[in-house]
C-alpha positions in Angstrom: 14.1 -24.6 -28.2 10.6 -26.0 -28.8 7.7 -24.5 -26.9 6.2 -26.6 -24.1 2.9 -28.2 -24.8 -0.1 -27.0 -22.6 0.2 -30.0 -20.3 3.8 -29.2 -19.5 2.9 -25.5 -18.9 0.1 -26.5 -16.5 2.5 -28.9 -14.8 5.1 -26.0 -14.3 2.4 -23.7 -12.9 1.2 -26.4 -10.6 4.8 -26.9 -9.3 5.2 -23.1 -8.8 1.9 -23.0 -6.9 3.0 -25.9 -4.7 6.2 -24.1 -3.7 4.2 -20.9 -3.0 1.6 -22.7 -0.9 4.4 -24.4 1.1 5.8 -21.0 2.0 2.4 -19.7 2.8 1.7 -22.7 5.1 -2.0 -23.2 4.4 -2.4 -25.6 7.3 -1.2 -23.0 9.7 -3.6 -20.5 8.1 -6.5 -22.9 8.4 -5.7 -23.4 12.1 -5.6 -19.7 12.7 -8.9 -19.3 10.8 -10.5 -21.8 13.2 -9.2 -19.9 16.2 -10.3 -16.5 14.8 -13.8 -17.9 14.0 -14.0 -19.0 17.6 -13.0 -15.6 18.8 -15.4 -13.8 16.5 -18.3 -16.0 17.8 -17.6 -14.7 21.4 -20.3 -12.1 22.2 -17.8 -10.2 24.4 -15.4 -9.6 21.5 -17.2 -6.4 20.5 -16.7 -4.8 23.9 -13.3 -3.8 22.5 -14.2 -2.4 19.1 -10.6 -2.0 17.8 -9.6 -5.5 18.7 -12.9 -6.9 17.2 -12.2 -5.1 13.9 -8.6 -6.5 13.9 -9.9 -10.0 14.5 -12.5 -9.8 11.7 -10.1 -8.2 9.2 -7.5 -10.8 9.9 -10.1 -13.6 9.6 -11.3 -12.1 6.3 -7.8 -11.8 4.9 -6.8 -15.4 5.8 -10.1 -16.8 4.4 -9.6 -14.9 1.2 -6.1 -16.2 0.8 -7.1 -19.8 1.4 -10.1 -19.5 -1.0 -7.8 -17.9 -3.6 -5.4 -20.8 -3.5 -8.2 -23.4 -3.6 -9.7 -21.5 -6.5 -6.4 -21.5 -8.5 -5.9 -25.2 -7.8 -9.4 -25.9 -9.2 -8.8 -23.7 -12.2 -5.6 -25.5 -13.0 -7.5 -28.8 -13.1 -10.2 -27.3 -15.2 -7.7 -25.8 -17.6 -6.3 -29.3 -18.4 -9.8 -30.4 -19.3 -10.4 -27.3 -21.4 -7.2 -27.9 -23.5 -8.3 -31.6 -24.0 -11.7 -30.4 -25.2 -10.1 -27.9 -27.6 -7.8 -30.6 -28.9 -10.5 -33.2 -29.2 -12.9 -31.0 -31.1 -10.2 -29.1 -33.0 -11.8 -25.8 -31.8 -9.6 -22.7 -32.1 -12.0 -20.6 -30.1 -11.8 -23.0 -27.1 -8.0 -23.1 -27.5 -7.8 -19.3 -27.5 -10.0 -19.3 -24.3 -7.7 -21.8 -22.7 -4.6 -19.8 -23.6 -6.1 -16.7 -22.0 -6.9 -18.6 -18.9 -3.3 -20.0 -18.8 -1.9 -16.5 -18.9 -4.3 -15.3 -16.2 -3.3 -18.2 -14.0 0.3 -17.3 -14.5 -0.4 -13.8 -13.4 -2.5 -14.9 -10.3 0.2 -17.3 -9.2 2.8 -14.6 -9.6 0.8 -12.4 -7.3 0.6 -15.2 -4.7 4.4 -15.6 -5.0 4.9 -11.9 -4.3 2.8 -12.3 -1.1 5.4 -14.8 0.2 8.0 -12.1 0.0 6.3 -10.0 2.6 8.2 -11.5 5.5 9.9 -8.4 7.0 9.5 -7.7 10.7 6.6 -5.2 10.2 5.3 -6.3 6.8 2.2 -7.8 8.4 1.2 -4.4 9.9 -1.5 -2.0 8.7 -0.1 1.2 7.2 -0.2 4.9 7.7 0.4 6.9 4.5 1.4 10.5 4.6 1.6 12.7 1.4 3.2 16.1 1.3 3.2 18.6 -1.6 6.8 19.6 -2.5 8.3 21.8 -5.2 5.8 23.1 -7.8 3.5 25.5 -6.1 -0.2 25.1 -6.8 0.5 22.2 -9.2 2.3 20.3 -6.5 -0.6 20.7 -4.1 -2.9 19.5 -6.9 -0.5 16.6 -7.5 -0.5 15.6 -3.8 -4.3 15.4 -3.9 -4.1 13.3 -7.1 -1.8 10.9 -5.3 -4.1 10.7 -2.3 -7.0 9.7 -4.7 -4.8 7.1 -6.4 -4.0 5.3 -3.2 -7.5 5.5 -1.8 -8.8 4.1 -5.2 -6.2 1.4 -5.1 -7.3 0.4 -1.5 -10.9 0.4 -2.6 -10.1 -1.9 -5.5 -8.4 -4.3 -3.1 -11.3 -4.1 -0.6 -9.1 -2.5 2.1 -10.7 -0.2 4.6 -9.2 3.3 4.8 -9.5 6.1 7.3 -8.3 9.7 6.5 -6.8 11.1 9.6 -6.0 14.6 8.5 -6.0 16.8 5.3 -4.5 20.2 5.1 -6.0 22.0 2.1 -4.0 24.5 0.0 -5.5 27.9 -0.7 -5.9 27.8 -4.4 -6.3 24.1 -5.2 -5.2 20.7 -3.9 -3.7 19.8 -0.5 -0.6 20.7 1.4 -0.6 17.3 3.2 -2.7 14.3 4.2 -2.4 11.3 6.4 -4.6 8.2 6.2 -4.5 4.6 7.3 -4.9 1.5 5.2 -6.4 -1.0 7.6 -5.6 -4.4 6.2 -3.0 -7.0 7.2 0.2 -6.7 5.2 -0.7 -3.2 4.1 2.7 -1.9 5.2 4.6 -4.6 3.5 2.6 -4.1 0.4 3.0 -0.3 0.3 6.4 0.4 1.8 8.0 0.5 -1.6 5.8 3.6 -2.4 7.9 5.6 0.0 9.7 8.4 -1.8 9.3 11.3 -4.2 6.8 11.1 -7.0 7.3 13.4 -10.0 4.6 14.7 -12.3 5.2 16.4 -15.7 2.1 17.9 -17.5 0.6 21.0 -19.0 -0.4 23.0 -15.9 -4.2 23.5 -15.7 -3.3 26.6 -13.5 -1.1 28.3 -16.1 -3.0 30.6 -18.5 0.0 30.2 -21.0 -0.4 26.4 -21.0 3.2 25.8 -20.1 4.6 22.5 -19.1 5.1 22.1 -15.3 7.1 19.6 -13.2 5.7 19.0 -9.7 6.8 16.9 -6.8 5.1 15.2 -3.9 6.6 13.1 -1.1 5.0 9.8 0.1 5.9 8.4 3.5 4.7 4.9 4.6 5.0 3.7 8.1 3.6 0.6 9.9 0.7 1.0 12.3 2.2 0.7 15.8 1.2 -2.4 17.9 1.3 -2.5 21.6 4.5 -4.5 21.5 6.2 -1.8 19.5 5.3 0.9 22.1 7.8 3.8 22.5 7.7 5.8 25.7 7.0 9.5 25.0 7.5 12.1 27.7 4.6 14.5 27.9 7.1 17.3 28.4 8.5 16.7 24.9 5.1 17.4 23.3 3.3 20.5 22.3 -0.4 19.9 21.8 -2.4 22.4 19.8 -6.2 22.3 19.2 -8.0 24.0 16.4 -11.2 23.9 14.4 -11.4 21.4 11.6 -11.8 22.8 8.2 -12.5 21.6 4.6 -11.8 23.0 1.2 -12.0 26.8 1.0 -12.0 27.1 4.8 -15.5 25.8 5.2 -16.1 25.0 8.8 -16.6 21.3 9.5 -17.0 21.4 13.3 -18.2 24.2 15.6 -15.7 23.3 18.3 -11.9 23.1 18.5 -11.8 19.3 18.2 -8.9 18.9 15.7 -5.5 18.1 17.3 -1.9 18.8 16.2 0.9 17.3 18.2 4.5 18.4 17.8 7.3 16.2 19.2 9.8 18.8 20.2 13.0 16.8 20.2 12.6 15.6 16.6 10.3 18.2 15.1 7.8 15.5 14.0 4.3 17.0 13.6 1.1 14.9 13.4 -2.5 16.0 13.1 -5.9 14.4 13.3 -9.3 16.0 12.6 -11.5 13.2 11.4 -13.4 12.7 14.7 -15.7 15.2 16.5 -14.2 14.3 19.8 -10.9 16.1 20.7 -10.0 13.1 22.9 -10.4 10.6 20.0 -8.4 12.9 17.7 -5.6 13.2 20.3 -5.5 9.4 20.7 -5.3 8.8 16.9 -2.6 11.5 16.6 -0.6 9.9 19.4 -0.8 6.5 17.5 0.5 8.3 14.4 3.4 9.9 16.4 4.3 6.5 17.8 4.4 5.0 14.3 6.6 7.8 13.0 9.0 7.7 16.0 9.3 3.9 15.5 10.1 4.4 11.8 12.7 7.0 12.7 14.3 4.7 15.3 14.5 1.9 12.7 16.0 4.3 10.1 18.7 5.4 12.6 19.5 1.9 13.6 19.8 0.9 9.9 22.0 4.0 9.2 24.3 2.9 12.0 24.6 -0.6 10.6 25.2 0.8 7.1 28.0 3.0 8.4 29.7 0.1 10.1 29.3 -2.0 7.0 30.4 0.8 4.7 27.1 0.7 2.8 27.0 3.5 0.3 23.7 2.5 -1.4 21.2 5.4 -1.5 18.0 5.0 0.5 14.7 4.3 -1.1 13.4 7.6 0.0 14.4 9.4 -3.2 12.7 10.1 -6.5 11.1 6.8 -7.4 8.4 7.2 -10.0 7.8 9.6 -12.9 4.3 10.3 -14.2 4.5 12.1 -17.6 1.2 13.4 -19.2 2.9 15.7 -21.7 4.4 15.5 -24.3 3.8 11.8 -24.2 1.9 9.5 -21.8 4.0 7.3 -19.5 4.5 6.2 -15.9 7.9 4.8 -15.1 9.4 3.5 -11.9 13.1 4.6 -11.9 14.2 1.7 -9.7 12.5 -1.3 -11.2 12.2 0.0 -14.8 8.6 -1.0 -15.0 6.7 1.3 -17.3 3.0 1.8 -18.2 1.7 3.8 -21.2 -1.7 4.3 -19.5 -1.2 7.0 -16.7 -5.0 7.5 -16.5 -5.5 3.9 -15.3 -2.5 4.2 -12.9 -3.8 7.5 -11.4 -7.2 5.7 -11.0 -5.6 3.2 -8.7 -4.3 0.5 -11.0 -0.9 0.3 -9.4 -0.7 -3.4 -8.6 2.0 -4.1 -11.2 4.2 -1.4 -9.8 3.7 -2.6 -6.2 4.6 -6.2 -7.2 7.7 -5.1 -9.0 8.7 -3.0 -6.0 8.4 -5.8 -3.6 10.5 -8.1 -5.8 13.1 -5.3 -6.2 13.3 -4.6 -2.5 13.8 -8.3 -1.7 16.5 -8.7 -4.3 18.3 -5.6 -2.9 18.0 -7.0 0.7 19.4 -10.4 -0.4 22.3 -8.7 -2.3 23.2 -6.7 0.8 
C-alpha cells in the first residue's frame, strides 16, 4: 500500500482533531471559562481561600485546554504551507522539519484524545497519592522515596500544584510512607492507573558486597473528596493521636505537638498530616484524607459485589504493575500495557507521560470489554 502524501496525512490528523474536539465540547468549555472569569473577578471570592483556588485552577485548566486546541489547529494549517514551501523549493531540510512537526502534531493530538477518555465518575477530581515501602528493607524505603520524587517531578513538569501532607522517614534511609495531593482537575483520572505495586531491581547502594536487590513499594491513588461525596464518620470510631512533626534523622520541625494521626477503628485505616503548624489544620486535612480513603474503600466493595454477581474473575489493578530494572540492563516496563522504556533515569525524573497515556487507554479498553 502506497504511503499517503503529506496533504492526506494532514487531512487525517485534522479529522481526528475534529472528533476529539467534538467530545471535549469546546463551546461548553468557553461558556464555563466566561462564568469562571466572572467568579474570579468577584472581590468576595477570596474570602473562601479553598474555593477561590479551585475556581482559579479550573479556569487555568480550561483556558490551557482551549488554547492548546487552537494552537494545534493553527499548526496544522501552517504545516500545509511548510510542505508546499519544501516542495516548491525542493528543500530537503524544510521537508525534514515538516516531517518532524507532523510527528509532533500526531503525538499532541494523541494526548488530547487520551484526555477525552477521562470520563469516569471521579476522574475530574484532584488526587491523593500515598506511597508505602514494602518488601526489601532499607532498599524499599529508598525506593519509596524515589517514587515520591518521580511523581512530584512529573507534577512539576505538568505545572500541577502539589502538597505533601505527611512523610514518615525510615531510620537508615528513605521513607516508610508518604501522602501528598496533586491539586489539578483530572489528576485522579490521570493518575489512577498508577495504583499498584512498583518493583525495582538494582545493585543495592546499601550492600557492601554490591549484590543485586529487588525492592517493592505500593502506590495508592484516591480522588479528593468533594462535599457531595461526604461520608458520615462517627467520632466514636476514631482514635486521634497528636505528636511532634519530624524530619530526616529525627530532626525536630515543630516545637509543639501539631502533627495529627487519625485511626478509623472499624477499618483500620490510618491517615496522618504534619505539614501545617496548626494542629486544627492538620486534623482537618487528615479528616479529608480519611474521607477519600473511606470513599475509595466503599467503591471497591461495591465493585467487588458487582463482580461476584457477574462472576468476574479478572484480577484487580492493585497488583504488580511496573518493573524498573537498573541492573543488569536498563529498562522500565509496564506489565499490563507492555509499554517499555530503555531510559529509566528519565522515567525516574518524572517523564512518565507515555506510561500514563498507555494506562488510560488500557483501562478504558478493559472497562469496555467488561
